[in-house]
C-alpha positions as a Markdown table, in Angstrom:
| # | Residue | x | y | z |
|---|---|---|---|---|
| 1 | Met | 0.0 | -0.3 | 0.1 |
| 2 | Ser | 2.8 | 2.4 | 0.9 |
| 3 | Ile | 5.3 | 3.6 | -1.3 |
| 4 | Thr | 9.1 | 4.3 | 0.1 |
| 5 | Gln | 10.0 | 8.0 | -0.5 |
| 6 | Thr | 13.2 | 7.4 | -2.6 |
| 7 | Val | 15.3 | 9.7 | -4.4 |
| 8 | Ser | 17.0 | 8.3 | -8.3 |
| 9 | Pro | 20.5 | 8.0 | -8.3 |
| 10 | Thr | 20.7 | 9.7 | -11.5 |
| 11 | Asn | 19.4 | 12.9 | -9.6 |
| 12 | Thr | 21.5 | 13.2 | -6.9 |
| 13 | Pro | 24.6 | 14.5 | -7.0 |
| 14 | Pro | 27.4 | 12.5 | -5.2 |
| 15 | Lys | 28.1 | 14.6 | -2.3 |
| 16 | His | 24.7 | 14.4 | -1.2 |
| 17 | Glu | 25.0 | 10.7 | -1.2 |
| 18 | Ile | 24.4 | 9.0 | 2.4 |
| 19 | Ile | 25.8 | 6.1 | 3.4 |
| 20 | Phe | 23.6 | 4.4 | 6.1 |
| 21 | Pro | 26.2 | 3.4 | 9.1 |
| 22 | Gln | 26.3 | 0.0 | 9.3 |
| 23 | Gly | 24.1 | -1.9 | 11.4 |
| 24 | Glu | 21.9 | 0.8 | 11.7 |
| 25 | Phe | 18.8 | 0.5 | 9.0 |
| 26 | Trp | 15.7 | 1.6 | 10.1 |
| 27 | Ser | 12.5 | 1.5 | 9.1 |
| 28 | Asp | 11.8 | 4.3 | 6.9 |
| 29 | Glu | 8.1 | 3.5 | 5.7 |
| 30 | Pro | 5.2 | 6.8 | 5.1 |
| 31 | Pro | 1.9 | 6.5 | 7.7 |
| 32 | Leu | -0.5 | 3.9 | 5.9 |
| 33 | Glu | -3.5 | 5.6 | 4.3 |
| 34 | Ser | -6.3 | 4.7 | 6.4 |
| 35 | Asn | -6.9 | 2.7 | 9.7 |
| 36 | Leu | -8.6 | 0.3 | 7.8 |
| 37 | His | -5.3 | -0.7 | 5.6 |
| 38 | Leu | -3.7 | -0.9 | 9.4 |
| 39 | Thr | -6.1 | -3.2 | 10.8 |
| 40 | Gln | -5.8 | -6.0 | 7.9 |
| 41 | Ile | -1.9 | -5.9 | 8.1 |
| 42 | Ile | -2.7 | -6.3 | 11.8 |
| 43 | Leu | -4.9 | -8.8 | 11.1 |
| 44 | Leu | -2.5 | -11.0 | 8.8 |
| 45 | Ile | 0.1 | -11.0 | 11.3 |
| 46 | Lys | -1.9 | -11.9 | 14.3 |
| 47 | Cys | -3.4 | -14.8 | 12.5 |
| 48 | Leu | -0.6 | -16.1 | 11.4 |
| 49 | Glu | 1.5 | -15.7 | 14.8 |
| 50 | Trp | -1.5 | -17.6 | 16.4 |
| 51 | Leu | -1.6 | -20.5 | 14.2 |
| 52 | Trp | 2.6 | -20.9 | 13.9 |
| 53 | Gln | 3.0 | -20.3 | 17.8 |
| 54 | Asp | 5.1 | -23.2 | 18.4 |
| 55 | Arg | 7.3 | -22.4 | 15.5 |
| 56 | Lys | 10.5 | -20.1 | 15.8 |
| 57 | Asp | 11.9 | -20.7 | 12.1 |
| 58 | Tyr | 9.9 | -17.7 | 10.2 |
| 59 | Phe | 9.7 | -13.6 | 10.2 |
| 60 | Ala | 6.5 | -12.1 | 9.7 |
| 61 | Thr | 5.5 | -8.3 | 9.8 |
| 62 | Gly | 4.1 | -5.6 | 8.4 |
| 63 | Asn | 5.0 | -1.7 | 6.6 |
| 64 | Leu | 8.5 | -2.6 | 7.5 |
| 65 | Thr | 11.7 | -1.5 | 5.1 |
| 66 | Ile | 13.7 | -3.9 | 2.9 |
| 67 | Tyr | 17.0 | -2.9 | 2.3 |
| 68 | Tyr | 18.9 | -4.9 | -0.3 |
| 69 | Ser | 21.8 | -2.9 | -1.4 |
| 70 | Pro | 25.1 | -3.8 | 0.4 |
| 71 | Asn | 26.1 | -0.2 | -0.1 |
| 72 | Gln | 22.8 | 1.0 | 0.8 |
| 73 | Lys | 22.5 | 5.0 | 0.3 |
| 74 | Lys | 19.3 | 7.2 | 0.8 |
| 75 | Ser | 19.1 | 7.4 | -3.3 |
| 76 | Glu | 19.2 | 3.7 | -3.7 |
| 77 | Phe | 16.0 | 2.1 | -4.0 |
| 78 | Phe | 14.4 | 0.1 | -1.3 |
| 79 | Arg | 11.2 | -1.6 | -0.8 |
| 80 | Gly | 8.6 | -1.5 | 2.3 |
| 81 | Pro | 5.7 | -4.3 | 2.0 |
| 82 | Asp | 3.0 | -3.8 | 3.1 |
| 83 | Phe | 2.8 | -7.8 | 4.7 |
| 84 | Phe | 5.7 | -10.1 | 4.2 |
| 85 | Val | 6.9 | -13.5 | 5.7 |
| 86 | Val | 10.6 | -14.9 | 5.3 |
| 87 | Leu | 10.9 | -18.4 | 6.0 |
| 88 | Gly | 13.8 | -20.7 | 7.5 |
| 89 | Thr | 14.9 | -17.4 | 9.7 |
| 90 | Thr | 14.8 | -16.7 | 13.3 |
| 91 | Arg | 11.6 | -14.9 | 15.0 |
| 92 | Asn | 13.3 | -12.2 | 16.3 |
| 93 | Gln | 11.0 | -8.8 | 16.8 |
| 94 | Asn | 13.7 | -6.4 | 17.7 |
| 95 | Arg | 14.6 | -5.7 | 14.3 |
| 96 | Lys | 14.3 | -2.1 | 13.0 |
| 97 | Ser | 14.1 | -2.9 | 8.9 |
| 98 | Trp | 14.7 | -6.4 | 7.0 |
| 99 | Val | 18.4 | -6.0 | 5.8 |
| 100 | Val | 18.8 | -8.7 | 3.6 |
| 101 | Trp | 22.6 | -8.9 | 3.6 |
| 102 | Gln | 22.7 | -9.2 | 7.0 |
| 103 | Glu | 19.9 | -11.8 | 7.2 |
| 104 | Asp | 21.6 | -15.0 | 4.8 |
| 105 | Gly | 20.7 | -13.1 | 1.8 |
| 106 | Lys | 16.8 | -14.1 | 2.3 |
| 107 | Tyr | 14.5 | -12.1 | 0.8 |
| 108 | Pro | 10.2 | -12.6 | 1.6 |
| 109 | Asn | 8.6 | -15.9 | 0.9 |
| 110 | Val | 5.7 | -14.3 | 0.6 |
| 111 | Ile | 4.7 | -10.5 | 0.0 |
| 112 | Ile | 0.9 | -8.9 | 0.6 |
| 113 | Glu | 0.0 | -5.6 | -0.9 |
| 114 | Ile | -3.3 | -3.7 | 0.6 |
| 115 | Leu | -4.0 | -1.4 | -2.4 |
| 116 | Ser | -5.0 | 2.1 | -2.4 |
| 117 | Asp | -5.6 | 4.7 | -4.6 |
| 118 | Ser | -2.2 | 6.2 | -4.8 |
| 119 | Thr | -0.3 | 2.7 | -4.9 |
| 120 | Ala | -2.3 | 0.7 | -6.5 |
| 121 | Lys | -1.0 | 0.7 | -10.2 |
| 122 | Thr | 2.6 | 0.7 | -8.3 |
| 123 | Asp | 1.8 | -2.3 | -6.6 |
| 124 | Arg | 0.3 | -4.0 | -9.7 |
| 125 | Glu | 3.3 | -3.2 | -12.1 |
| 126 | Glu | 6.6 | -1.8 | -10.9 |
| 127 | Lys | 6.5 | -3.8 | -7.4 |
| 128 | Lys | 5.2 | -7.0 | -9.0 |
| 129 | Glu | 8.3 | -7.0 | -11.5 |
| 130 | Ile | 11.0 | -5.8 | -8.4 |
| 131 | Tyr | 9.2 | -8.7 | -6.2 |
| 132 | Gln | 9.6 | -11.3 | -9.3 |
| 133 | Asp | 13.0 | -10.4 | -10.8 |
| 134 | Thr | 14.8 | -9.1 | -7.8 |
| 135 | Phe | 13.2 | -10.9 | -4.8 |
| 136 | Arg | 12.6 | -13.9 | -6.4 |
| 137 | Thr | 9.6 | -13.7 | -3.9 |
| 138 | Pro | 7.5 | -17.4 | -5.0 |
| 139 | Asp | 3.9 | -15.9 | -3.8 |
| 140 | Tyr | 2.8 | -12.5 | -4.2 |
| 141 | Phe | -0.7 | -11.2 | -3.5 |
| 142 | Trp | -2.4 | -8.2 | -3.2 |
| 143 | Phe | -5.9 | -7.0 | -2.1 |
| 144 | Asp | -8.1 | -3.7 | -1.8 |
| 145 | Pro | -10.1 | -3.6 | 1.2 |
| 146 | Tyr | -12.8 | -1.3 | 0.0 |
| 147 | Ser | -13.2 | -2.6 | -3.8 |
| 148 | Leu | -12.1 | -6.4 | -2.2 |
| 149 | Glu | -9.9 | -7.1 | -5.5 |
| 150 | Phe | -8.0 | -10.0 | -4.9 |
| 151 | Gln | -5.1 | -11.5 | -6.8 |
| 152 | Gly | -2.4 | -13.6 | -6.8 |
| 153 | Phe | 0.8 | -14.9 | -8.1 |
| 154 | Thr | 3.5 | -17.8 | -8.2 |
| 155 | Leu | 6.6 | -17.4 | -9.4 |
| 156 | Ile | 7.2 | -20.8 | -11.7 |
| 157 | Ser | 10.1 | -20.9 | -14.3 |
| 158 | Gly | 11.8 | -17.2 | -12.9 |
| 159 | Lys | 7.6 | -15.6 | -14.1 |
| 160 | Tyr | 4.7 | -14.7 | -12.1 |
| 161 | Gln | 1.9 | -16.6 | -13.1 |
| 162 | Glu | -1.9 | -16.2 | -11.5 |
| 163 | Ile | -2.9 | -18.4 | -9.0 |
| 164 | Lys | -6.5 | -19.9 | -9.9 |
| 165 | Pro | -9.0 | -19.7 | -7.3 |
| 166 | Asn | -10.8 | -22.7 | -5.9 |
| 167 | Glu | -14.4 | -23.2 | -5.7 |
| 168 | Asn | -14.7 | -20.6 | -2.8 |
| 169 | Gly | -12.7 | -18.0 | -4.4 |
| 170 | Cys | -9.7 | -18.8 | -2.0 |
| 171 | Leu | -5.8 | -18.3 | -3.6 |
| 172 | Trp | -3.5 | -20.8 | -2.2 |
| 173 | Ser | -0.1 | -20.3 | -0.9 |
| 174 | Glu | 2.4 | -22.8 | -1.4 |
| 175 | Gln | 5.0 | -20.8 | 0.8 |
| 176 | Leu | 2.5 | -20.7 | 3.6 |
| 177 | Gly | 0.6 | -24.1 | 2.7 |
| 178 | Leu | -2.7 | -22.2 | 3.8 |
| 179 | Tyr | -4.9 | -21.0 | 1.1 |
| 180 | Leu | -6.0 | -17.0 | 1.6 |
| 181 | Gly | -9.5 | -15.7 | 1.0 |
| 182 | Ile | -12.1 | -12.8 | 1.6 |
| 183 | Tyr | -14.0 | -13.4 | 5.0 |
| 184 | Glu | -16.8 | -10.3 | 6.0 |
| 185 | Asp | -14.7 | -8.3 | 3.7 |
| 186 | Lys | -11.2 | -8.8 | 5.0 |
| 187 | Leu | -8.0 | -11.2 | 4.1 |
| 188 | Arg | -8.2 | -14.4 | 6.1 |
| 189 | Tyr | -6.3 | -17.6 | 6.1 |
| 190 | Phe | -7.8 | -20.8 | 5.7 |
| 191 | Ser | -6.6 | -24.2 | 6.1 |
| 192 | Pro | -5.6 | -27.3 | 3.5 |
| 193 | Asn | -9.4 | -28.1 | 4.5 |
| 194 | Gly | -10.9 | -24.5 | 3.8 |
| 195 | Glu | -11.5 | -23.6 | 7.8 |
| 196 | Leu | -11.0 | -20.2 | 8.5 |
| 197 | Ile | -8.2 | -19.7 | 10.6 |
| 198 | Pro | -9.0 | -17.9 | 13.4 |
| 199 | Thr | -7.6 | -14.5 | 15.3 |
| 200 | Pro | -6.1 | -15.3 | 18.7 |
| 201 | Glu | -9.5 | -13.4 | 20.3 |
| 202 | Glu | -11.8 | -15.8 | 18.3 |
| 203 | Ala | -9.4 | -18.9 | 18.9 |
| 204 | Asn | -10.3 | -17.8 | 22.7 |
| 205 | Leu | -14.2 | -17.4 | 22.1 |
| 206 | Gln | -14.4 | -20.6 | 20.6 |
| 207 | Glu | -12.0 | -22.4 | 23.4 |
| 208 | Arg | -14.4 | -20.7 | 25.6 |
| 209 | Gln | -17.7 | -21.7 | 24.1 |
| 210 | Gln | -15.9 | -25.3 | 23.5 |
| 211 | Lys | -15.6 | -25.6 | 27.6 |
| 212 | Glu | -19.1 | -23.9 | 28.2 |
| 213 | Leu | -20.6 | -26.4 | 25.6 |
| 214 | Ala | -18.4 | -29.6 | 27.8 |
| 215 | Leu | -19.9 | -28.0 | 31.1 |
| 216 | Gln | -23.7 | -28.1 | 29.7 |
| 217 | Gln | -22.8 | -31.7 | 28.2 |
| 218 | Gln | -21.5 | -32.8 | 31.6 |
| 219 | Glu | -24.6 | -31.1 | 33.3 |
| 220 | Tyr | -26.8 | -32.8 | 30.6 |
| 221 | Glu | -25.7 | -36.3 | 31.4 |
| 222 | Arg | -25.9 | -35.9 | 35.0 |
| 223 | Gln | -29.5 | -35.2 | 34.5 |
| 224 | Gln | -29.4 | -38.0 | 32.3 |
| 225 | Lys | -28.2 | -40.1 | 34.9 |
| 226 | Glu | -30.5 | -38.5 | 37.8 |
| 227 | Leu | -33.4 | -39.0 | 35.5 |
| 228 | Ala | -32.6 | -42.6 | 34.6 |
| 229 | Leu | -31.7 | -43.0 | 38.8 |
| 230 | Gln | -35.6 | -41.6 | 39.4 |
| 231 | Gln | -36.9 | -43.4 | 36.8 |
| 232 | Gln | -35.3 | -46.8 | 38.4 |
| 233 | Glu | -36.8 | -45.6 | 41.6 |
| 234 | Tyr | -39.9 | -45.0 | 40.6 |
| 235 | Glu | -40.4 | -48.5 | 38.8 |
| 236 | Arg | -38.9 | -50.3 | 42.0 |
| 237 | Gln | -41.8 | -48.4 | 43.9 |
| 238 | Gln | -44.0 | -49.7 | 41.3 |
| 239 | Lys | -43.3 | -53.1 | 41.3 |
| 240 | Glu | -43.1 | -53.0 | 45.2 |
| 241 | Leu | -46.6 | -51.4 | 45.1 |
| 242 | Ala | -47.4 | -54.8 | 42.7 |
| 243 | Leu | -46.5 | -57.0 | 45.1 |
| 244 | Gln | -48.2 | -55.0 | 48.2 |
| 245 | Gln | -51.5 | -55.1 | 45.9 |
| 246 | Gln | -50.8 | -58.6 | 45.1 |
| 247 | Glu | -50.4 | -59.3 | 49.0 |
| 248 | Tyr | -53.5 | -57.2 | 49.7 |
| 249 | Glu | -55.6 | -59.2 | 47.7 |
| 250 | Arg | -54.1 | -62.7 | 48.8 |
| 251 | Gln | -54.7 | -61.8 | 52.2 |
| 252 | Gln | -58.1 | -60.2 | 51.0 |
| 253 | Lys | -59.0 | -63.6 | 49.7 |
| 254 | Glu | -58.0 | -65.5 | 53.1 |
| 255 | Leu | -59.8 | -63.3 | 55.2 |
| 256 | Ala | -63.1 | -64.1 | 53.2 |
| 257 | Leu | -62.3 | -68.1 | 53.1 |
| 258 | Lys | -62.2 | -67.6 | 56.9 |
| 259 | Lys | -65.3 | -65.8 | 56.8 |
| 260 | Ile | -66.7 | -68.1 | 54.8 |
| 261 | Glu | -65.0 | -71.2 | 57.5 |
| 262 | Glu | -66.5 | -69.5 | 60.1 |
| 263 | Leu | -70.0 | -68.9 | 58.7 |
| 264 | Thr | -70.0 | -72.4 | 58.0 |
| 265 | Ala | -69.0 | -73.6 | 61.2 |
| 266 | Lys | -71.4 | -71.6 | 63.0 |
| 267 | Leu | -74.5 | -73.3 | 60.5 |
| 268 | Arg | -73.1 | -76.4 | 61.6 |
| 269 | Glu | -73.3 | -75.8 | 65.1 |
| 270 | Leu | -77.1 | -75.3 | 64.9 |
| 271 | Gly | -77.4 | -78.0 | 62.2 |
| 272 | Ile | -78.2 | -76.0 | 59.2 |
| 273 | Asn | -76.7 | -77.6 | 56.6 |
| 274 | Ser | -74.8 | -74.8 | 54.6 |
| 275 | Asp | -75.3 | -76.6 | 51.3 |
């Protein structure tokens, strides 16, 4: 999104050349064009950091200058991608900039530019050419947070070839092992299975919801067990009542028979034939 302010060597007298002190290469990027651009860059950084929280072999950042001339002068070109990832390096967050010759000659593996009206042409043309021919960055994407224009390229035989979207409109990054796609008007990562890579906040919310669901499930199972015990107790009581009913009926029959026997005996005493 941003264009690093540089001066062409051909228009700068040699006496005005300023060589950076060795090791003191500070980032020299202009302010981002809008809060929407800032939000998008932060989103890309923190989602990847959450996903790769156990990894120490990469560096991901945004709006940071990349110096790539060993004799870097103020008049020489340098670039500040809106977002980039370097693989096979250290996750050192104290870098003031990315100085290629101090980083074993490593250039970004992935670059994403966030387009704006003032920089879109440069991002689509000049920067694309630099990232292809000088940086040799394998995966290059650009995204417009307003129009939602999204395009990606992968380096094949030294030339950028457009990445074809999948059925969900996502573009595959071989370097990241992830898809990039638009979700709720933001550029987001998706797993190879198409699942949205959450932000740390979303992940915490999901974890909290999962814990709440687990507790609800435990409470449900407890209630089900309690209901089962109550059902068993009810069935036991019903059986007991049935036995009591049977005992009552048996006793009633015995009483009836006893009364008949007593009445028959009295009749016999009176000389009356019960028949």
